[in-house]
TILUMVO-977002 format. One record per residue: residue number from 0; residue in one letter; x, z, y of N, C-alpha, C in turn. Coordinates in steps of 0.2 Angstrom, whole numbers. Atoms other than C-alpha are relative to their C-alpha. Last residue first. Layout:
BEGIN
+-----+-----+-------+-------+-------+-------+-------+-------+-------+-------+-------+
:   n : res :   n.x :   n.z :   n.y :  ca.x :  ca.z :  ca.y :   c.x :   c.z :   c.y :
+-----+-----+-------+-------+-------+-------+-------+-------+-------+-------+-------+
: NUM :   a :     X :     Z :     Y :     X :     Z :     Y :     X :     Z :     Y :
...
+-----+-----+-------+-------+-------+-------+-------+-------+-------+-------+-------+
This chain:
BEGIN
+-----+-----+-------+-------+-------+-------+-------+-------+-------+-------+-------+
:   n : res :   n.x :   n.z :   n.y :  ca.x :  ca.z :  ca.y :   c.x :   c.z :   c.y :
+-----+-----+-------+-------+-------+-------+-------+-------+-------+-------+-------+
: 147 :   a :     1 :    -7 :    -3 :   145 :    81 :   -70 :     3 :     5 :    -4 :
: 146 :   r :     0 :    -5 :     5 :   153 :    64 :   -74 :    -1 :     7 :     3 :
: 145 :   w :    -5 :    -5 :    -2 :   148 :    51 :   -61 :    -1 :     6 :    -5 :
: 144 :   l :     3 :    -7 :    -1 :   139 :    37 :   -70 :     6 :     5 :     2 :
: 143 :   r :    -5 :    -6 :     1 :   145 :    19 :   -69 :    -3 :     6 :     2 :
: 142 :   l :     1 :    -7 :    -3 :   132 :     5 :   -71 :     5 :     5 :    -2 :
: 141 :   a :    -5 :    -2 :    -4 :   140 :   -11 :   -78 :    -1 :     6 :     4 :
: 140 :   s :    -1 :     3 :    -6 :   127 :   -13 :   -91 :     6 :     2 :     3 :
: 139 :   l :     1 :     7 :     1 :   121 :    -9 :  -108 :     1 :    -4 :     6 :
: 138 :   r :    -3 :     2 :     6 :   128 :     9 :  -110 :    -1 :    -8 :    -1 :
: 137 :   a :    -7 :     1 :    -1 :   125 :    12 :   -92 :     3 :    -2 :    -6 :
: 136 :   v :    -1 :     7 :    -4 :   106 :     8 :   -94 :     8 :    -1 :     0 :
: 135 :   r :     2 :     5 :     5 :   105 :    22 :  -108 :     2 :    -7 :     3 :
: 134 :   r :    -5 :    -1 :     5 :   113 :    35 :   -97 :     0 :    -6 :    -5 :
: 133 :   f :    -6 :     3 :    -3 :   102 :    29 :   -83 :     6 :     0 :    -4 :
: 132 :   d :     1 :     7 :     0 :    86 :    33 :   -94 :     7 :    -4 :     3 :
: 131 :   e :    -3 :     3 :     6 :    94 :    50 :   -97 :    -1 :    -7 :     0 :
: 130 :   d :     4 :     5 :     4 :    90 :    55 :   -79 :     3 :    -3 :    -6 :
: 129 :   t :     1 :    -4 :     6 :   101 :    70 :   -73 :    -5 :    -4 :    -5 :
: 128 :   t :     7 :    -1 :     3 :   109 :    59 :   -61 :     0 :     4 :    -5 :
: 127 :   l :     1 :    -6 :     3 :   125 :    55 :   -51 :    -7 :     1 :    -1 :
: 126 :   m :     7 :    -4 :    -1 :   128 :    37 :   -49 :     1 :     7 :    -3 :
: 125 :   m :     1 :    -4 :     6 :   145 :    29 :   -46 :    -6 :     4 :     2 :
: 124 :   l :     2 :    -7 :    -1 :   144 :    15 :   -33 :     0 :     4 :    -7 :
: 123 :   g :    -5 :    -4 :     4 :   152 :    -2 :   -36 :     0 :     7 :     1 :
: 122 :   d :    -4 :    -3 :    -4 :   141 :   -10 :   -23 :     6 :     4 :    -3 :
: 121 :   r :    -2 :     5 :    -6 :   131 :   -22 :   -33 :     6 :     3 :     4 :
: 120 :   i :    -4 :     5 :     3 :   131 :   -10 :   -49 :     3 :    -5 :     6 :
: 119 :   c :    -7 :    -3 :     2 :   125 :     4 :   -38 :     5 :    -5 :    -3 :
: 118 :   l :    -3 :    -1 :    -7 :   111 :    -7 :   -30 :     7 :     4 :    -2 :
: 117 :   r :    -2 :     6 :    -3 :   106 :   -13 :   -47 :     4 :     1 :     6 :
: 116 :   a :    -6 :     2 :     4 :   105 :     4 :   -55 :     3 :    -6 :     3 :
: 115 :   l :    -5 :    -5 :    -2 :    93 :     9 :   -40 :     6 :    -2 :    -4 :
: 114 :   l :    -3 :     2 :    -7 :    83 :    -7 :   -43 :     6 :     5 :     2 :
: 113 :   a :    -4 :     6 :     1 :    81 :    -4 :   -62 :     3 :    -2 :     7 :
: 112 :   d :    -6 :    -2 :     3 :    76 :    14 :   -58 :     5 :    -6 :    -1 :
: 111 :   i :    -4 :    -3 :    -5 :    63 :     8 :   -46 :     7 :     2 :    -3 :
: 110 :   t :    -1 :     5 :    -5 :    55 :    -4 :   -59 :     5 :     3 :     5 :
: 109 :   g :     5 :     2 :    -5 :    56 :     8 :   -73 :     2 :    -4 :     5 :
: 108 :   i :    -1 :    -3 :    -6 :    67 :     8 :   -88 :    -5 :    -2 :     5 :
: 107 :   q :     5 :     1 :    -6 :    64 :     4 :  -106 :     2 :     4 :     6 :
: 106 :   v :     0 :    -5 :    -5 :    78 :     2 :  -118 :    -5 :    -1 :     6 :
: 105 :   g :     4 :    -6 :     2 :    76 :    -7 :  -134 :     0 :     5 :     5 :
: 104 :   r :    -4 :    -5 :     4 :    89 :   -20 :  -132 :    -3 :     6 :    -1 :
: 103 :   r :    -1 :     4 :     6 :    77 :   -34 :  -125 :     5 :     4 :    -5 :
: 102 :   r :     6 :     0 :     4 :    71 :   -20 :  -113 :     1 :    -4 :    -7 :
: 101 :   c :     1 :    -7 :     3 :    88 :   -17 :  -106 :    -6 :     0 :    -5 :
: 100 :   h :    -6 :     0 :     4 :    91 :   -36 :  -102 :    -1 :     7 :    -4 :
:  99 :   n :     1 :     4 :     6 :    73 :   -37 :   -95 :     6 :     1 :    -5 :
:  98 :   r :     6 :    -3 :     4 :    76 :   -22 :   -84 :    -1 :    -4 :    -6 :
:  97 :   l :    -3 :    -6 :     3 :    93 :   -29 :   -78 :    -5 :     3 :    -5 :
:  96 :   e :    -4 :     2 :     6 :    85 :   -46 :   -75 :     3 :     6 :    -4 :
:  95 :   a :     4 :     2 :     5 :    72 :   -38 :   -64 :     3 :    -2 :    -6 :
:  94 :   a :     3 :    -6 :     3 :    85 :   -28 :   -55 :    -5 :    -2 :    -5 :
:  93 :   e :    -5 :    -2 :     5 :    95 :   -45 :   -52 :    -3 :     7 :    -3 :
:  92 :   v :     0 :     5 :     5 :    79 :   -53 :   -44 :     5 :     3 :    -5 :
:  91 :   h :     6 :    -1 :     4 :    76 :   -37 :   -34 :     0 :    -5 :    -6 :
:  90 :   d :     0 :    -6 :     3 :    94 :   -37 :   -28 :    -6 :     1 :    -4 :
:  89 :   q :    -4 :     1 :     6 :    93 :   -55 :   -24 :     1 :     6 :    -4 :
:  88 :   r :     4 :     4 :     5 :    79 :   -52 :   -11 :     4 :    -1 :    -7 :
:  87 :   d :     2 :     7 :    -3 :    89 :   -39 :    -2 :    -4 :    -3 :    -6 :
:  86 :   p :     1 :     6 :     5 :    91 :   -20 :    -6 :    -2 :    -7 :     4 :
:  85 :   v :     6 :     4 :    -1 :    97 :    -8 :     8 :     0 :    -6 :    -5 :
:  84 :   v :    -1 :     6 :     4 :   109 :     6 :     5 :    -6 :    -4 :     0 :
:  83 :   l :     6 :     2 :     4 :   106 :    20 :    18 :     2 :    -7 :    -3 :
:  82 :   p :     1 :     8 :     0 :   121 :    29 :    24 :    -5 :    -2 :    -4 :
:  81 :   l :    -2 :     4 :     5 :   118 :    48 :    25 :    -1 :    -8 :     1 :
:  80 :   a :    -7 :     2 :     0 :   117 :    57 :    41 :     3 :    -4 :    -6 :
:  79 :   s :    -1 :     4 :    -6 :    98 :    57 :    43 :     7 :    -2 :     0 :
:  78 :   f :    -1 :     7 :     2 :    96 :    63 :    25 :     2 :    -5 :     6 :
:  77 :   r :    -5 :     1 :     5 :    98 :    81 :    28 :     2 :    -7 :    -1 :
:  76 :   d :    -6 :    -2 :    -4 :    87 :    81 :    44 :     6 :    -1 :    -5 :
:  75 :   l :    -2 :     5 :    -5 :    74 :    71 :    35 :     6 :     1 :     4 :
:  74 :   i :    -2 :     6 :     3 :    74 :    82 :    20 :     2 :    -5 :     5 :
:  73 :   a :    -7 :    -1 :     3 :    73 :    98 :    31 :     3 :    -6 :    -4 :
:  72 :   r :    -5 :     0 :    -5 :    59 :    91 :    41 :     7 :     1 :    -2 :
:  71 :   r :    -1 :     7 :    -2 :    49 :    86 :    26 :     5 :     0 :     5 :
:  70 :   d :    -4 :     4 :     5 :    51 :   103 :    18 :     2 :    -7 :     3 :
:  69 :   k :    -7 :    -3 :     0 :    46 :   112 :    34 :     4 :    -4 :    -5 :
:  68 :   p :    -4 :     3 :    -6 :    31 :   100 :    37 :     7 :     3 :     0 :
:  67 :   g :    -1 :    -4 :    -6 :    24 :   104 :    20 :     4 :    -3 :     5 :
:  66 :   s :     6 :     0 :    -5 :    25 :    97 :     3 :     1 :     4 :     5 :
:  65 :   f :     0 :    -7 :    -3 :    40 :    91 :    -8 :    -6 :     0 :     5 :
:  64 :   g :     0 :    -6 :     5 :    38 :    77 :   -21 :     0 :     7 :     3 :
:  63 :   q :     7 :    -1 :     4 :    32 :    63 :    -9 :     0 :     6 :    -5 :
:  62 :   l :     6 :    -2 :    -5 :    46 :    66 :     3 :    -6 :     1 :    -3 :
:  61 :   l :    -1 :    -7 :    -2 :    59 :    66 :   -11 :    -6 :     2 :     5 :
:  60 :   e :     2 :    -5 :     5 :    52 :    50 :   -18 :     1 :     7 :     1 :
:  59 :   q :     7 :     0 :     1 :    53 :    41 :    -1 :    -2 :     5 :    -6 :
:  58 :   l :     3 :    -4 :    -5 :    71 :    47 :     2 :    -8 :     0 :    -1 :
:  57 :   v :    -2 :    -7 :     2 :    76 :    40 :   -15 :    -3 :     5 :     5 :
:  56 :   l :     4 :    -3 :     6 :    67 :    24 :   -12 :     1 :     7 :    -2 :
:  55 :   g :     7 :    -2 :    -3 :    74 :    22 :     6 :    -4 :     2 :    -6 :
:  54 :   t :     4 :     6 :    -2 :    92 :    22 :    -1 :    -7 :     2 :     1 :
:  53 :   t :     7 :    -1 :     2 :   105 :    35 :    -2 :    -3 :    -7 :     1 :
:  52 :   v :     5 :     5 :    -2 :   124 :    36 :     0 :    -7 :     1 :    -3 :
:  51 :   i :     6 :     0 :     4 :   137 :    50 :    -2 :    -5 :    -5 :     3 :
:  50 :   t :     6 :     3 :    -4 :   154 :    48 :     5 :    -5 :    -1 :    -5 :
:  49 :   e :     2 :     7 :     3 :   166 :    60 :    -4 :    -6 :    -2 :     4 :
:  48 :   g :     1 :     5 :    -5 :   172 :    74 :     8 :    -1 :    -7 :    -3 :
:  47 :   a :    -6 :     4 :     0 :   179 :    85 :    -6 :    -1 :    -6 :     5 :
:  46 :   e :    -6 :    -3 :    -3 :   166 :    98 :    -1 :     6 :    -4 :     0 :
:  45 :   l :     1 :    -1 :    -7 :   152 :    86 :    -3 :     6 :     3 :     3 :
:  44 :   a :    -1 :     6 :    -3 :   158 :    80 :   -20 :    -1 :     1 :     8 :
:  43 :   h :    -7 :     1 :     1 :   160 :    98 :   -26 :     1 :    -7 :     4 :
:  42 :   m :    -3 :    -5 :    -5 :   142 :   102 :   -20 :     7 :    -2 :     0 :
:  41 :   l :     2 :     3 :    -7 :   135 :    86 :   -29 :     4 :     5 :     5 :
:  40 :   a :    -4 :     6 :    -1 :   145 :    91 :   -45 :    -1 :    -3 :     7 :
:  39 :   l :    -7 :    -2 :    -1 :   138 :   109 :   -44 :     4 :    -7 :     2 :
:  38 :   v :     1 :    -2 :    -7 :   120 :   101 :   -42 :     8 :     3 :     1 :
:  37 :   t :     1 :     6 :    -4 :   124 :    90 :   -58 :     0 :     3 :     8 :
:  36 :   a :    -6 :     4 :     0 :   131 :   105 :   -68 :    -1 :    -6 :     5 :
:  35 :   s :     1 :     7 :     3 :   116 :   116 :   -64 :     6 :    -4 :     1 :
:  34 :   a :    -6 :     2 :     4 :   124 :   133 :   -59 :    -1 :    -6 :    -4 :
:  33 :   p :    -6 :     3 :    -4 :   113 :   136 :   -44 :     6 :    -2 :    -5 :
:  32 :   p :    -6 :    -4 :     2 :    97 :   137 :   -54 :     6 :    -3 :     3 :
:  31 :   a :    -5 :     4 :     5 :    84 :   129 :   -44 :     5 :     5 :    -2 :
:  30 :   d :     0 :    -4 :     6 :    70 :   141 :   -36 :     5 :    -4 :    -5 :
:  29 :   r :    -2 :    -7 :    -2 :    72 :   135 :   -18 :     1 :     4 :    -7 :
:  28 :   r :     5 :    -5 :     3 :    72 :   117 :   -24 :     3 :     7 :     2 :
:  27 :   l :     4 :    -2 :    -6 :    84 :   105 :   -13 :    -6 :     6 :    -2 :
:  26 :   a :    -4 :    -3 :    -5 :    98 :   104 :   -26 :    -5 :     2 :     6 :
:  25 :   l :    -3 :    -7 :     3 :    86 :   101 :   -41 :     4 :     3 :     6 :
:  24 :   s :     6 :    -4 :     1 :    76 :    87 :   -31 :     3 :     7 :    -3 :
:  23 :   w :     3 :    -2 :    -6 :    92 :    79 :   -25 :    -5 :     5 :    -1 :
:  22 :   v :    -5 :    -5 :    -2 :    99 :    78 :   -43 :    -2 :     3 :     7 :
:  21 :   s :     0 :    -5 :     5 :    83 :    69 :   -50 :     5 :     6 :     2 :
:  20 :   t :     5 :    -4 :    -2 :    82 :    58 :   -34 :     0 :     6 :    -5 :
:  19 :   d :     7 :     2 :     2 :    98 :    50 :   -39 :    -5 :     5 :     3 :
:  18 :   v :     3 :    -6 :     3 :   115 :    53 :   -29 :    -8 :    -2 :    -1 :
:  17 :   f :     7 :     1 :    -1 :   125 :    37 :   -25 :    -3 :     6 :    -4 :
:  16 :   l :     5 :    -4 :     4 :   143 :    41 :   -24 :    -7 :    -1 :     2 :
:  15 :   s :    -2 :    -1 :     7 :   158 :    30 :   -18 :    -6 :     3 :    -4 :
:  14 :   l :     5 :    -5 :     3 :   156 :    22 :    -1 :     2 :     1 :    -7 :
:  13 :   r :    -3 :    -2 :     6 :   167 :    12 :    11 :    -4 :     6 :    -3 :
:  12 :   t :    -4 :    -6 :     1 :   157 :     5 :    25 :     3 :     1 :    -7 :
:  11 :   q :    -3 :    -1 :     6 :   148 :   -10 :    32 :     4 :     6 :     0 :
:  10 :   a :    -7 :    -3 :     0 :   135 :   -12 :    45 :     3 :     0 :    -7 :
:   9 :   g :    -5 :     4 :     1 :   121 :   -24 :    44 :     7 :     3 :     0 :
:   8 :   g :    -3 :     3 :    -7 :   108 :   -14 :    52 :     5 :    -4 :    -1 :
:   7 :   q :     5 :     1 :    -5 :   104 :    -4 :    36 :     3 :    -2 :     6 :
:   6 :   l :     4 :    -5 :    -2 :   120 :    -5 :    25 :    -6 :    -2 :     5 :
:   5 :   r :     5 :     1 :    -5 :   129 :   -18 :    16 :    -4 :     6 :     1 :
:   4 :   l :     7 :     2 :     2 :   143 :   -13 :     5 :    -4 :    -1 :     7 :
:   3 :   r :     4 :     1 :    -6 :   162 :   -12 :     5 :    -7 :    -2 :    -2 :
:   2 :   h :     3 :     6 :    -1 :   170 :    -5 :   -11 :    -4 :     0 :     7 :
:   1 :   g :    -4 :     4 :    -5 :   182 :    10 :   -10 :    -3 :    -7 :     1 :
:   0 :   m :     2 :    -2 :    -6 :   176 :    16 :   -27 :     4 :    -4 :     5 :
+-----+-----+-------+-------+-------+-------+-------+-------+-------+-------+-------+
């Protein structure tokens, strides 16, 4: 933690936690069980003042997964305060290499997941996720997962 990273607009900041779409989806659902370990971890991180970051892909996935103007507005409002990590050309190259590395070892990950993992690795971010694919990637790479 405490790494400097590039944000939208070229700003730099100290960041620690990247929350995956899977956790945000649970946290934002009205019918989500409040005792979910990852949602509780997110709540504790927020209460502890951890800096939480996102990327445009996570925001897009959330907006695609919730319907209605009220949900859209709530997501945009909540995410407007979060620093946005922006991939560059090299991140896409490294994400492809990470995906190929995992595939050669029998682990299939999607294009977006490879890019999200790459951004976390690049900036030394811990990832909070419920997605088992990221657990497999972490065993084969420098990806660090937040313990929920």
